[in-house]
C-alpha positions as CSV (number, residue, x, y, z in Angstrom):
1,X,59.9,-63.9,-62.7
2,X,60.7,-60.3,-63.3
3,X,58.9,-57.8,-60.6
4,X,58.9,-54.3,-61.9
5,X,58.4,-51.6,-59.3
6,X,56.7,-48.4,-60.4
7,X,57.1,-45.2,-58.7
8,X,53.7,-43.7,-57.9
9,X,52.9,-40.7,-59.8
10,X,52.2,-38.6,-56.9
11,X,55.8,-38.9,-56.0
12,X,57.1,-38.2,-59.2
13,X,55.4,-34.5,-59.3
14,X,56.5,-34.3,-55.4
15,X,60.2,-34.9,-56.5
16,X,59.6,-32.3,-59.8
17,X,58.0,-29.7,-57.3
18,X,60.7,-30.3,-54.7
19,X,63.2,-29.3,-57.3
20,X,61.0,-26.6,-58.6
21,X,60.9,-25.2,-55.3
22,X,64.7,-25.1,-54.7
23,X,65.4,-23.5,-58.1
24,X,62.9,-20.7,-57.1
25,X,64.1,-20.0,-53.7
26,X,68.0,-20.3,-55.2
27,X,66.7,-17.7,-58.0
28,X,65.0,-15.4,-55.3
29,X,67.9,-15.7,-53.1
30,X,70.6,-14.4,-56.2
31,X,67.9,-12.0,-57.2
32,X,68.0,-10.7,-53.6
33,X,71.5,-10.8,-53.0
34,X,72.3,-9.1,-56.5
35,X,69.6,-6.2,-55.4
36,X,71.2,-5.7,-52.2
37,X,74.7,-5.5,-53.8
38,X,73.8,-2.9,-56.3
39,X,71.2,-1.3,-53.9
40,X,73.7,-0.3,-51.2
41,X,76.4,0.6,-54.1
42,X,74.0,2.9,-55.3
43,X,73.3,4.1,-51.5
44,X,76.8,4.7,-50.9
45,X,77.1,6.4,-54.4
46,X,74.0,8.7,-53.5
47,X,75.3,9.7,-50.0
48,X,78.8,10.3,-51.4
49,X,77.2,12.6,-54.1
50,X,74.8,14.2,-51.4
51,X,78.3,14.9,-48.8
52,X,80.3,16.2,-51.8
53,X,77.1,19.0,-52.9
54,X,76.9,19.7,-49.6
55,X,80.5,20.6,-49.1
56,X,80.6,22.5,-52.3
57,X,77.6,24.3,-51.5
58,X,79.0,25.6,-47.9
59,X,82.3,26.3,-49.5
60,X,80.6,28.7,-51.8
61,X,78.5,30.5,-49.1
62,X,81.3,30.6,-46.7
63,X,83.0,32.7,-49.5
64,X,79.8,34.6,-50.1
65,X,79.5,35.3,-46.5
66,X,83.0,36.5,-45.9
67,X,82.7,39.1,-49.0
68,X,79.6,40.4,-47.8
69,X,81.1,41.0,-44.6
70,X,84.1,42.8,-46.5
71,X,81.6,44.6,-48.5
72,X,79.7,46.0,-45.5
73,X,82.4,47.2,-44.0
74,X,83.7,49.2,-46.9
75,X,79.9,50.4,-47.0
76,X,80.3,51.7,-43.2
77,X,83.8,53.1,-44.4
78,X,81.8,55.5,-46.8
79,X,78.9,56.5,-44.3
80,X,81.8,57.2,-41.5
81,X,83.4,59.5,-44.3
82,X,80.6,61.5,-44.7
83,X,80.1,62.1,-41.1
84,X,84.0,62.9,-40.8
85,X,83.0,65.2,-43.8
86,X,80.1,66.9,-42.0
87,X,82.5,67.6,-38.8
88,X,84.8,69.4,-40.8
89,X,82.2,71.5,-42.4
90,X,80.4,71.9,-39.3
91,X,84.0,73.3,-37.5
92,X,86.6,73.9,-40.5
93,X,89.4,74.3,-37.7
94,X,89.4,70.6,-37.1
95,X,90.4,69.8,-40.6
96,X,93.9,69.7,-40.1
97,X,92.9,66.7,-37.2
98,X,90.3,65.2,-39.4
99,X,91.4,64.8,-42.7
100,X,93.8,62.1,-41.9
101,X,90.8,60.2,-41.0
102,X,89.5,60.5,-44.6
103,X,92.7,58.7,-45.7
104,X,92.4,55.9,-43.5
105,X,88.6,55.3,-44.4
106,X,88.8,54.7,-48.1
107,X,86.8,51.7,-48.6
108,X,88.3,48.4,-49.0
109,X,87.0,45.3,-50.1
110,X,88.9,42.3,-49.5
111,X,88.5,38.7,-50.8
112,X,90.0,36.0,-52.8
113,X,89.1,34.8,-55.9
114,X,90.0,31.0,-55.1
115,X,86.5,30.0,-54.4
116,X,85.1,31.4,-57.6
117,X,87.5,30.3,-59.7
118,X,87.1,26.5,-58.6
119,X,83.2,27.3,-58.9
120,X,83.0,28.7,-62.3
121,X,85.7,27.0,-64.2
122,X,84.6,23.4,-63.1
123,X,81.3,22.0,-65.0
124,X,81.7,18.7,-63.0
125,X,81.2,20.9,-59.6
126,X,78.2,22.9,-61.0
127,X,76.7,19.3,-62.0
128,X,77.2,18.0,-58.4
129,X,75.4,21.1,-57.3
130,X,72.7,20.3,-59.7
131,X,70.3,23.4,-59.0
132,X,70.4,25.6,-61.9
133,X,69.0,28.8,-59.9
134,X,71.9,28.5,-57.2
135,X,74.5,28.3,-59.9
136,X,72.9,31.5,-61.4
137,X,72.7,33.7,-58.4
138,X,76.1,32.6,-57.3
139,X,77.6,33.9,-61.0
140,X,75.2,36.8,-60.3
141,X,76.9,37.6,-56.5
142,X,80.4,37.0,-58.4
143,X,79.1,39.8,-60.8
144,X,78.3,42.2,-58.5
145,X,81.3,41.7,-56.1
146,X,83.6,42.6,-58.7
147,X,81.3,45.5,-59.8
148,X,81.8,46.9,-56.2
149,X,85.4,46.7,-56.6
150,X,85.9,48.2,-59.7
151,X,82.6,50.9,-59.2
152,X,83.6,51.8,-55.6
153,X,86.6,50.8,-54.0
154,X,88.9,51.3,-57.1
155,X,87.2,54.4,-58.1
156,X,87.1,55.9,-54.8
157,X,91.1,55.0,-54.6
158,X,92.0,56.4,-57.9
159,X,90.0,59.6,-57.6
160,X,91.9,60.1,-54.1
161,X,95.6,59.4,-55.2
162,X,95.0,61.3,-58.6
163,X,93.7,64.5,-57.4
164,X,94.9,64.5,-53.6
165,X,91.8,66.2,-52.2
166,X,92.2,65.7,-49.0
167,X,95.2,68.2,-49.1
168,X,93.0,71.3,-48.8
169,X,90.1,72.1,-46.9
170,X,88.3,73.1,-50.0
171,X,89.1,69.5,-51.7
172,X,87.9,67.7,-48.6
173,X,84.6,69.4,-48.7
174,X,84.0,69.1,-52.3
175,X,84.8,65.3,-52.6
176,X,81.5,63.9,-53.7
177,X,80.8,60.8,-51.5
178,X,77.1,60.7,-52.4
179,X,77.5,59.1,-55.8
180,X,79.8,56.1,-54.3
181,X,77.4,56.0,-50.9
182,X,74.5,55.4,-53.7
183,X,76.1,52.8,-55.6
184,X,77.3,51.1,-52.5
185,X,74.0,50.7,-51.1
186,X,72.5,49.3,-54.2
187,X,75.0,46.7,-54.9
188,X,75.0,45.6,-51.3
189,X,71.6,45.1,-51.1
190,X,71.5,42.9,-54.3
191,X,74.3,41.2,-52.8
192,X,72.3,40.6,-49.4
193,X,69.2,39.5,-51.6
194,X,71.4,37.1,-53.5
195,X,73.0,35.3,-50.5
196,X,69.6,35.1,-48.5
197,X,68.1,33.2,-51.6
198,X,71.0,30.9,-52.0
199,X,70.8,30.1,-48.2
200,X,67.1,29.3,-48.5
201,X,67.3,27.3,-52.0
202,X,70.0,25.2,-50.5
203,X,68.1,25.2,-47.0
204,X,71.8,26.4,-45.2
205,X,70.6,28.0,-41.7
206,X,72.5,30.5,-39.6
207,X,73.6,28.0,-37.0
208,X,75.0,25.5,-39.6
209,X,77.0,28.4,-41.1
210,X,78.1,29.4,-37.8
211,X,79.3,26.0,-37.5
212,X,81.0,25.6,-40.9
213,X,82.6,29.2,-40.4
214,X,84.5,28.2,-37.0
215,X,85.6,24.9,-38.5
216,X,87.1,26.9,-41.5
217,X,88.6,29.5,-39.3
218,X,90.1,26.6,-36.9
219,X,91.4,25.1,-39.8
220,X,93.1,28.3,-41.4
221,X,94.4,29.1,-37.6
222,X,96.2,25.7,-38.0
223,X,97.7,26.6,-41.1
224,X,99.1,29.8,-40.0
225,X,100.6,28.4,-37.1
226,X,102.5,25.6,-39.2
227,X,103.1,28.8,-41.7
228,X,104.8,30.7,-38.4
229,X,106.5,27.7,-37.3
230,X,108.3,27.3,-40.8
231,X,109.3,31.0,-40.9
232,X,110.6,30.9,-37.7
233,X,112.8,27.6,-38.7
234,X,113.9,29.7,-41.8
235,X,114.6,32.4,-39.5
236,X,117.0,30.2,-37.2
237,X,118.8,28.8,-40.6
238,X,119.2,32.6,-41.9
239,X,120.9,33.4,-38.4
240,X,123.0,30.6,-38.1
241,X,124.1,31.2,-41.7
242,X,125.0,35.0,-40.7
243,X,126.9,33.8,-37.9
244,X,129.0,31.7,-40.2
245,X,129.5,33.9,-42.5
246,X,130.7,36.6,-39.7
247,X,133.3,34.0,-38.6
248,X,134.5,33.2,-41.8
249,X,135.5,36.8,-42.2
250,X,137.0,37.0,-38.6
251,X,138.8,33.9,-38.1
252,X,140.0,32.9,-34.8
253,X,143.7,33.4,-33.7
254,X,144.5,29.7,-34.3
255,X,143.6,30.0,-38.0
256,X,146.3,32.6,-38.4
257,X,144.8,34.5,-41.5
258,X,142.1,34.6,-43.8
259,X,140.2,31.4,-44.9
260,X,140.7,30.9,-48.7
């Protein structure tokens, strides 16, 4: 006698639902895992780009800050020169004493163009910053910085070295600082405006700028100390070689003669 066992439909459906549930849970786990993997990678990549962007911005702002301080000093020298000129005009007997101050007060703007070249020549650097207006302002700042160098600092230097105006009382009194003072004032104001706008656009505070400046100066100090240590080592090497050469030229009595 054959006995057939039939599985109830309710059990068959339950088994199917359990399999489907297991499949869906597995699919969900896989999806979450993929999302976490790519999501984490995207977050890391985003944070890396933001860090690189901030470093570039601070590097450029630091260069602008140093340039601005140098140009402000040059502008101050022009005003000091005009004051010395006024003192000479007030009492011409002071000319011989004060004319040397006019030579030492020639305006100088000292800066390097390393950061400018990095920022201007690399499209990747500009893309990393990702702010067109900031890029335009920085480019304008560097153009004005060069303008100040050529139209103020270089022009004053060339005129003084060519005409030697401070060699005579008349030449010292006739030297026209006014034109240079006006150009200096206008370019300086424009540079200060561009710097302030860049700080505002990139959310750079004075406190952050000061902290970055101290950090950079500490690094540069360490590099200077390393260079000084290298120079000291080189000096010792040269001194040792000079000592050897002197001994070769004056051999000891035991050698009995010159070294061939």
